[in-house]
C-alpha positions as CSV (number, residue, x, y, z in Angstrom):
1,M,0.0,0.0,0.0
2,A,1.3,3.5,-0.9
3,D,2.0,5.9,2.0
4,H,-0.3,8.5,0.4
5,S,1.8,11.4,1.6
6,V,1.4,14.9,0.2
7,V,3.6,15.0,-2.9
8,H,2.6,18.2,-4.7
9,I,0.5,21.4,-4.1
10,E,-0.9,23.7,-6.8
11,I,-1.4,27.3,-6.0
12,P,-3.8,29.1,-8.3
13,A,-2.5,32.4,-9.6
14,V,-4.0,35.2,-11.6
15,N,-0.4,36.1,-12.7
16,T,2.0,33.2,-12.2
17,Q,5.1,35.3,-12.7
18,T,4.1,37.8,-10.0
19,T,2.8,35.1,-7.6
20,S,5.9,32.8,-8.0
21,K,8.2,35.8,-7.5
22,F,6.3,36.6,-4.3
23,Y,6.8,33.1,-2.9
24,G,10.4,33.1,-4.0
25,D,11.2,36.4,-2.4
26,V,9.2,35.9,0.8
27,F,10.0,32.3,1.6
28,G,13.2,31.7,-0.4
29,W,11.5,29.0,-2.6
30,R,13.4,28.0,-5.7
31,I,11.2,28.9,-8.7
32,T,11.5,27.1,-12.1
33,K,9.6,27.6,-15.3
34,D,9.0,24.5,-17.3
35,Q,8.8,25.7,-20.9
36,M,7.5,22.4,-22.3
37,Y,4.3,22.6,-20.2
38,D,4.3,26.4,-19.6
39,Y,4.1,25.6,-15.9
40,T,6.0,27.3,-13.0
41,T,7.0,25.1,-10.1
42,F,8.5,25.7,-6.7
43,D,10.7,23.7,-4.4
44,S,10.4,24.7,-0.8
45,T,13.8,23.2,0.1
46,G,13.2,20.2,2.3
47,G,9.5,20.5,2.1
48,T,6.8,19.9,-0.4
49,R,7.1,20.8,-4.0
50,G,4.4,22.3,-6.1
51,G,3.4,24.6,-8.9
52,F,1.4,27.7,-9.8
53,V,-1.7,27.2,-11.9
54,D,-2.5,30.0,-14.3
55,L,-6.2,30.8,-13.7
56,S,-6.5,32.4,-17.2
57,G,-5.4,29.2,-19.0
58,E,-7.3,26.1,-20.2
59,A,-7.5,23.4,-17.5
60,P,-9.2,20.0,-17.3
61,I,-10.7,20.9,-13.9
62,E,-11.9,24.2,-12.4
63,Y,-9.3,26.1,-10.3
64,K,-10.3,28.9,-8.0
65,A,-8.0,31.6,-6.6
66,D,-8.9,30.7,-3.0
67,K,-8.5,26.9,-3.3
68,L,-5.2,25.1,-3.2
69,L,-5.1,21.6,-4.8
70,I,-3.1,19.1,-2.7
71,Y,-1.9,15.9,-4.4
72,L,-1.5,12.7,-2.5
73,G,1.0,10.0,-3.8
74,T,-0.3,6.6,-4.8
75,D,1.1,3.6,-6.6
76,D,-2.2,2.8,-8.2
77,I,-4.5,5.7,-9.1
78,E,-7.4,3.5,-10.3
79,A,-7.5,1.4,-7.2
80,T,-7.3,4.4,-5.0
81,L,-10.2,6.1,-6.9
82,A,-12.2,2.9,-6.4
83,T,-11.6,3.0,-2.7
84,I,-12.5,6.7,-2.6
85,E,-15.8,6.1,-4.4
86,A,-16.6,3.0,-2.2
87,N,-16.2,5.4,0.8
88,G,-18.4,8.2,-0.3
89,G,-16.0,10.3,-2.5
90,K,-16.4,11.1,-6.2
91,T,-14.0,11.1,-9.1
92,V,-13.7,14.6,-10.7
93,L,-11.0,13.8,-13.2
94,P,-10.1,10.2,-13.9
95,K,-6.5,9.0,-14.3
96,T,-4.8,11.3,-16.9
97,Q,-1.3,11.1,-18.3
98,I,1.3,13.9,-18.0
99,P,3.7,12.7,-20.8
100,G,7.2,12.0,-19.4
101,I,6.2,12.9,-15.8
102,G,3.4,10.6,-14.6
103,W,-0.3,10.4,-14.1
104,W,-2.9,12.4,-12.1
105,A,-6.5,12.3,-11.1
106,V,-8.8,14.5,-9.0
107,F,-11.5,13.5,-6.5
108,T,-13.8,15.0,-3.9
109,D,-14.2,13.7,-0.4
110,P,-17.7,13.4,1.2
111,S,-17.6,17.1,2.3
112,G,-16.8,18.3,-1.3
113,N,-13.1,19.0,-0.7
114,Q,-11.1,18.5,-3.9
115,L,-7.8,16.7,-3.8
116,G,-5.5,15.1,-6.4
117,L,-3.7,11.8,-6.8
118,F,-0.3,11.5,-8.4
119,T,1.9,8.6,-9.7
120,G,5.2,9.5,-11.2
121,V,7.0,7.8,-14.1
122,G,8.7,4.7,-12.8
123,Q,6.0,3.9,-10.3
124,D,3.3,1.4,-11.0
125,A,0.8,3.4,-13.0
């Protein structure tokens, strides 16, 4: 069984350049722009990694400025989604590939909180 630890956090941003600079300047996070995916990431040095979601862009799920998206690690997204649904949660976005990086999915818990699942390349997908 996977440990299901927090592996990634997405921070919605109206302007990813301004928002990522803010977090880099205030907290000393290392900021990196992935040109291939047009996605800005952060590394909190010893803590959780994540990225900044551009609220003006196209996205497969709805992001809101006041809602972070927390991703939990899993070695089997489909089995985890089945367990989530068997316990009152709902799948929002089924297992979806991020080429060369891994797979992700999004679900809601019984209270309506939205969270993500992530499996990296090299893990059982």
